[in-house]
N, C-alpha and C positions, 0 to 999 in steps of 0.2 A: 337559502343557503347554497352558494355554488363551491364545489369541492373540486381541489385539482390535485392529481398526483404526481409526486417525484421520486424518482427511484436512483439511487445511487450504486453504481456498480463498480468495485474496486480492485483494480489490477487483475482483472481475470484475463490473463496473458499466457501465451505458450511458454514463458518463462518459467511461470509457476505452475503448471498444469501438466508440462513435459519434464521428462527425466534425460531424454536423448539428444537434445540439442547440443550442436558442438560449438566451440570457442568462434567458430566462423559464422555461426547462424545465431550467435548474440548470446549462448549457455543456456544453463537452467539454474535454477533454486526450486528443485521440486517440491510441492506441497503434498503431503500424503491426503489423499482423498478428493482432490482437486478435480477429478477427470468428470464429476458430475456438475461441477460449476456452471460450466458452458452452455449443456444441454437445457437446462432448466432457466436461466438466464435469458436465453434465445426461446424459450417457449414465452417466457412472461413478455419479451420485446414483440414477438408475433403475434399475441392478443391484446396489445395494448393501442388504444387509442387517446388522442389529447392528453397524452403524458409527457413530463420532461424526465430523460434520460440522463445523467451525469456518468460519465465513464473516466475513471481517474486512470492513466497511463504512467508506469514506471519507464522513464526516457531516460536512459543514464548514458553519458560519455562513455567510450570505453576504457579508461585510465580512472575510473571513478575512486575516491576516497574510501568508499565501503567494501570494494572488492579485495579479497584476500591476495590476488594476482598482481596489485599495484602496489604491492609491500613485499619485496624479496627477501627483507630480513626476517619477517614474519613468516613468510614461507618456508625458509631454510629451517626457524627454531620450530615450527610443527611437524616438519618431517621427521627432526631427530626425536621428538617425544614421542610420535608414533611409531618410530623403528623400537625405542625402548620399550613399548607396549607389545611389542611382536608383531605388528602389522607387515606383510610382506612387501618386499622391494617393490613389485609389480601393482600393488594396488595402492601405494603410497600418492600419487598423483591425484587418485579420485576420492581417498580418504581426508587428506588434507583440506577439502575445501568444502567438506561436511560441517557445519557449524555446531553439530551435536557430539562430535568427537572429542572436543576439548572442552570441558567446563566454564573456562577464563582465558578467554581469548580475545576480548576486546582492544583497543586502543584508545587513546586520551588524545583530544586535538584543541588547540587553543589558536585564537587568530594572531596572526601576524600584525606589522604596522601597516599593511595593504590591505587589512581586512580578511584575509584569505586563512581559510582553517588548514593547521599543519599539524602532523603527529609530533606528540611530545613524550609519547610513553606508551609501552605495550604491557598487556597482562599475562607475567609468567608465574604458573602455580597462583599464590594469593600474594604476589607482590606485584608493584608498578614500578618497571624498568623503565629507565631513561634508554633513547634511541638516537642513531644517526639518520639522517634524512637527505633525500635528494632535492634539486631545486623546486620540485612540485611538492614539497612537503610530505612526501611519501617515505616509509621506513625502509633504510637499506642494511641495517645492523641493529641488535639490541645489546645494550651495554650490560656491563655486570654491577652496576649501582642502581638502587632505588632512587625515585625521584621524592621530593619533599612533599609532606602532605597538604600545605596550600597550593601545591602546583595539582594534586589531584583534585581537590575539593573546586579548584576554579576552572577546571576542563569540561570539556565535553566529550564524553562518553560514545563511542561508536563499535558497534559489533560487524565485524567483518563476514562477509557472505561468498560465496561462489558468483562469478560475473553473472549477468541477467538482465534482461530488458534493457539491451544496448541499442541507442537510437539508429534507427534504420535497418534493423534485422529482424529475423522472423520471431526471433525471442521477444521483441517489443510489440508485436501484434497480437492484438486479441484473440482468442481461440477461434477455431472456425466458424463452429454454429453461432457465434455472436456477429463475427464478420459476416455471414451469409445474410443476418436480419437487417443490416444498418444500410441505411440509402448509399447508392452507388458513389454518388460524389464524395461522401465521407469516406467508404474505402478507398477510393482513388488517392484522395489526401491522405490517409494512413500509410499509403506504399511510398509516396512521393514528398511529403511536406515533412521534412525534418527540423524546421525552422521555428514552425508558429507554436507558442506555448499553449493556444486554446484552438481547438477545431469544433466547427458547428455546422449542422445539417437539419432539415426536417424531412418527413417522408408524407407520401399523399394520406396517412390516416390523422394527420395532425399533429403526430408526435415531432418533439424537437428533441435532438442529440449534441451533446456537449464532450468533447474529449478534454480534459483536463491533464497537461503533463506534469512530472514532478520528478525529481531526483537529476535534475538537468544541469546542476551546478557541479562541476569535478570534484569540488572540496567540500560539500556538504549533503547529507544524505537526506531525504523527506518521507517519513513513513506518512505523515497526514497528508490529505487532499491539498489543504489549504496553508498549514504551517510546516516549517522545515524544522527539522531536528534541533536547532538552537534554540526553538521555542520562540523566535521574532521573528525571522525571515518568513516572506511569504511567496506563495505560488500565485498564479494569476486566477487560482479560485474564486478568492474573495470578490473578484470583479464578476465571476461568472454567478456567484450567489446574489450580487446585487442587482443583476440584469433579471436573474430569474425572478426574483422578490418584486422587482417593479412590473414585469409582465403578470404576474397574478394581480397585484393591485391593480391594473390597467384592465384587466379581464372581470374584476368584479370579483374575483376568488375571496370567499370568507374564511376557508377551512381548506388546510395542506394535510394530506398524508404522506409521509416520508418514509421511504424503505432504504436501508442498505444491508449490503453484504458483499461479500468477495472474499479475495486471499490477501495476504494470510491474516487469519480472523486476530490472533493476538500481536500482530504488528499494524501493517497498512490498514486495516479494517476498523480497529479498535481506536488508531489515531485519528483516521477520518472521522469516526462516528464522534469523536469530541470537537473537531474541528465544525461539523455540522452543528454540534450543540452551542458552541461558542461563535462561529461566525455566521451562521445561517437563520438559527432559529432565532437570535435577537432582531434580525431585520424584518420577520414576521411578526414578532411584538409590535417594534415600532410602527408597523401598518397593520396593526389592530387585525390580522390573521390568525385564526387559531389554526391550531398545528396537533397530529399524533406522530408518534416516532415508533418505527417496527424494525426489527432485526431479522433480516432473510436467513434464517439458518440453514436451510439445506443447500445454498449456494456458498457457504461459508466453510473454509478449512483452514486451520492452523498448522503451523509449526510445533511439534511436540517436545517444548521445552517444558521442564517442572520446577518448579520454585517453591522450596519447602514452606515457606510462608504464606503461599498463594497469593503472592503479589506479581503484578505484571514482570516478566512475559508468560508467566506460568498457563498455559491451555486450558487447563482444567475447568479454571475459575472465568475463564473469558467471558462467557455470556453471561455470567453473574454480573460482573463490573459493567459490562453495557446496560443491562438491566436496571442497576441500579441508578441509571440516568432519568429512568422512567420510560425507557423503551419495553416493547412488547416484543415476544418471538413469535414469528410465523411462518410458513412457507411460500414459495413460490405460487403453488396449487393454491393455498389458503387466499393469495391475492387476486389470482385470475378470477375464482369463483366469486369472492365477494365484492371486490374493486374494479378491475377492469371490465368483466363482463357484464355487471351491474346485477348478477344473482347473490342470493343470500349465501353466505360460508357456513359449514358447519364447525368452524372454528370461531369457539365462543367470544375471547377477547376481540376478535374483528368483526364480529356479528353484534355484540355490546357496543361498539364503537361506529356503527355503519349508520 
């Protein structure tokens, strides 16, 4: 039996792991606890051989629909609400970009006749209010009347975030510990190639690296590695999945151990995990390749959103939701001991499946 390892590292980028990046550096959407993700991921790469790594990269245009700053009408509304809550004027510019300060701050999107997603409503209190938009479909003003229920039901809901991961900026780059472990030609491409949807490189230990970019459309966000937020549009990741599955088959691989982790666990990691289950594992099934799935909990951190029902995007139940699909939790050290180094792990579930 020939076993192959594939590791999915989701969005472990400066824009999520740092809180101090300026707009000129591409902005920050800091994920609490993310500081440890880079070192652990780098250690995993450093100890790997003959392993496939797929790194997803948020790669947004600067006017992306998911950015609060793309919607001046929403910015004005949020500042007024925060003023009423007693926020000092000097803190408004920072506070207004935090997704945690207001509980109902999403917008609704609908496709126009050209297939472009444009804003049609904004959440205000417990109402969906109609909006005025500019030529790019971004909100310039929020109107005083609610939109019809059928419009709400037929629209795509989009949470607004602070700018982050803007293409060609420091925010979009992977954190330094990971960059230090990648092949130099891949590092060079990450700094200079702002057009390719997928980057690929290999190292002298037989590891293969794919960088799959997402969120590149200005009008549509992509939490998932493969599926954009409309649930229909795809990134180039499915093509990467097909190439990897074919390579496994050509090399006579009969069993795959798949590992996933990164930032943020209750958004891009969870959606990407669903993509892996829906888009990658069926390819292995077709090729009669067995597989096991693991969640790397020590490199995964989430945005602390609490939903009373425990449904998505509640952070406390994120791991349980992913484990419910048959995934087992482990750490990068468990993987290094049991899988990549060839020694036996003390982690019982990895040992039992070795």
